[in-house]
VOVEX-592283 format. One line per 8 residues: their letters; for each residue x negated, y, z negated of N, C-alpha, C, O. Coordinates in steps of 0.1 Angstrom, whole numbers. Atoms other than C-alpha are relative to their C-alpha. Example, Ala and Ser with C-alpha at 12.3 -4.5 7.8 and 13.67 -1.06 7.14 Angstrom:
BEGIN
AS	-9,-12,0,-123,-45,-78,-9,12,0,-19,12,-7 ~ 9,-11,0,-137,-11,-71,8,11,-8,3,22,-9 .
// end
This chain:
BEGIN
MNKTVNIN	-7,-11,0,1,-1,1,-10,13,0,-18,13,-9 ~ 0,-15,-8,-10,34,14,6,13,-8,18,15,-8 ~ -7,-10,3,-5,65,-4,3,10,18,-2,7,28 ~ 0,-7,-11,9,94,24,2,9,-6,8,7,-17 ~ -1,-11,-1,8,131,24,11,4,8,12,-5,16 ~ -8,-13,-7,34,155,40,-9,11,2,-15,16,-7 ~ 4,-12,-2,18,181,60,10,9,12,18,4,20 ~ -6,-15,-13,31,213,83,-12,-1,10,-23,1,7 .
LANMLFHI	11,-4,-12,11,215,114,8,5,10,17,-1,16 ~ -6,-6,-8,21,239,136,16,2,-3,24,0,7 ~ -17,2,4,57,241,121,2,-15,3,13,-14,9 ~ -4,17,-2,61,200,126,-6,-5,-13,-17,-2,-18 ~ 0,4,13,62,182,95,-5,-17,8,0,-23,17 ~ 6,10,-8,40,153,101,-3,-10,-20,-6,-4,-31 ~ 2,9,12,37,120,73,-14,-7,4,-15,-13,15 ~ 12,2,-5,0,112,73,-7,-10,-13,-2,-9,-24 .
DEEAYNIM	5,9,13,-21,84,50,-7,11,-6,-8,23,-2 ~ 5,-11,7,-39,97,25,-17,4,7,-22,15,7 ~ 18,1,-5,-78,88,43,2,9,8,-2,20,7 ~ -3,-8,-11,-64,101,75,2,18,-3,-1,28,5 ~ -4,-13,1,-51,132,58,-16,6,-5,-20,16,1 ~ 13,-4,-2,-88,138,45,-9,-1,13,-17,9,14 ~ 7,0,-15,-103,130,80,7,17,5,0,27,7 ~ -7,-6,-8,-81,154,93,-1,14,-8,-5,22,0 .
RRYLESVK	3,-10,9,-84,183,66,-15,3,-2,-17,14,-7 ~ 10,-4,-3,-121,182,69,-4,6,14,-10,16,16 ~ 0,-4,-17,-120,185,108,9,14,2,6,20,12 ~ -1,-11,-5,-98,215,107,-7,13,-9,-5,25,-6 ~ 6,-10,7,-120,231,76,-14,2,11,-19,13,9 ~ 13,1,-10,-150,228,102,5,10,7,1,22,7 ~ -3,-9,-13,-130,242,130,2,14,-6,0,23,2 ~ -1,-16,10,-125,274,107,-9,5,0,-11,16,4 .
RSFANTPG	11,-9,5,-156,279,96,-11,4,14,-20,13,14 ~ 5,-1,-14,-168,274,135,6,13,9,-2,19,16 ~ -5,-12,-1,-145,303,144,4,10,-7,13,17,-3 ~ -2,-9,12,-150,323,112,-1,14,5,8,22,3 ~ 2,-17,-1,-166,356,128,2,2,13,-7,8,18 ~ -5,1,-12,-150,353,162,14,7,3,25,2,-1 ~ -11,-7,-2,-125,378,173,15,-9,6,16,-16,16 ~ -15,9,-7,-89,363,178,0,-15,-8,5,-25,-3 .
SDEIIADI	7,14,9,-101,334,150,14,-7,1,17,-17,8 ~ -13,4,0,-63,331,141,5,-5,8,9,-16,6 ~ -8,4,-13,-49,327,172,-8,-14,5,-2,-25,5 ~ 8,11,-6,-74,304,184,4,-14,-9,9,-23,-3 ~ -2,9,10,-70,280,151,13,-5,4,16,-17,7 ~ -16,8,0,-32,280,155,2,-5,14,11,-12,17 ~ -2,8,-15,-37,271,193,-8,-17,0,-5,-27,6 ~ 5,13,-2,-59,244,185,11,-12,-13,12,-25,-12 .
EARIAELF	-10,7,9,-33,233,156,11,-8,7,15,-19,7 ~ -14,7,-9,-5,231,179,-3,-11,12,4,-20,16 ~ 4,15,-9,-26,207,203,2,-9,-8,9,-18,-5 ~ 2,14,10,-32,185,172,12,-5,-1,13,-17,1 ~ -13,2,6,5,187,162,6,-4,15,12,-14,13 ~ -6,11,-12,17,175,200,-9,-10,1,-2,-19,5 ~ 7,9,-2,-11,151,203,7,-11,-11,12,-22,-8 ~ -8,9,13,4,135,166,15,-4,6,21,-15,6 .
HDKLENER	-18,3,-2,40,139,177,-1,-9,14,4,-20,11 ~ 4,12,-7,31,119,210,-1,-17,-2,5,-26,3 ~ 5,11,6,15,93,191,12,-9,-10,13,-21,-14 ~ -9,10,9,44,86,170,17,-3,8,27,-8,3 ~ -14,5,-6,73,84,196,5,-17,2,16,-20,8 ~ -3,14,-3,73,44,194,4,-6,-15,-1,-17,-19 ~ -6,2,11,92,45,162,-12,1,-12,-8,-2,-24 ~ 8,2,9,60,47,142,4,14,-9,8,25,-5 .
QVITKKEV	-2,-19,10,64,77,109,-8,2,-3,-9,14,-7 ~ 16,-4,8,28,76,98,-14,1,7,-19,-9,13 ~ 8,0,-11,0,91,113,-11,-7,-11,-10,-4,-23 ~ 12,7,3,-32,67,104,-12,7,4,-12,15,12 ~ 13,0,-5,-71,69,107,-1,3,13,-4,14,19 ~ 1,0,-15,-69,57,140,5,9,9,-1,13,19 ~ -6,-13,-5,-45,82,152,-13,14,2,-21,18,10 ~ 14,-12,3,-67,111,135,-12,1,8,-16,11,13 .
DEVIAIMG	15,1,-6,-99,95,149,4,1,16,-5,3,24 ~ 1,2,-14,-82,91,186,4,18,1,6,19,13 ~ -6,-15,-3,-71,133,185,-11,4,-1,-16,10,8 ~ 12,-7,0,-102,141,172,-12,-1,6,-21,7,5 ~ 6,1,-15,-119,126,201,5,5,15,-1,6,26 ~ -3,-11,-10,-97,144,223,-4,13,0,-9,19,10 ~ 0,-11,1,-98,174,208,-17,8,1,-20,19,4 ~ 14,-2,2,-138,173,204,-6,6,-10,3,11,-16 .
QPEDYMV	5,1,14,-161,180,173,0,18,2,-4,21,13 ~ 2,-12,-1,-160,220,166,-12,8,6,-11,19,11 ~ 10,-10,-8,-194,228,178,1,-2,12,-7,3,20 ~ 0,2,-16,-183,216,210,6,11,7,6,12,19 ~ -13,-10,-5,-157,245,212,-9,11,0,-2,20,6 ~ 5,-12,3,-183,272,206,-12,-2,16,-20,-12,18 ~ 7,0,-13,-201,283,244,-13,12,-6,-22,16,1 .
// end
């Protein structure tokens, strides 16, 4: 039995297991640090969160209700690492 956490990402509610939550939290914190001194960083981060929410939503369409580490890892692989965002 795993603990789950409810999160609101881009105004969408997700149930995510605790391990996956910790990975996603660290990822988003890293994204925020990467854009800390960038003009318009709030909008950029909101766009990234919205895209992550879209990807999570797509993964839950097959009657599944909880985001797991597998889905978080897949989404991070699609999105790339925060250092990849900087040009």
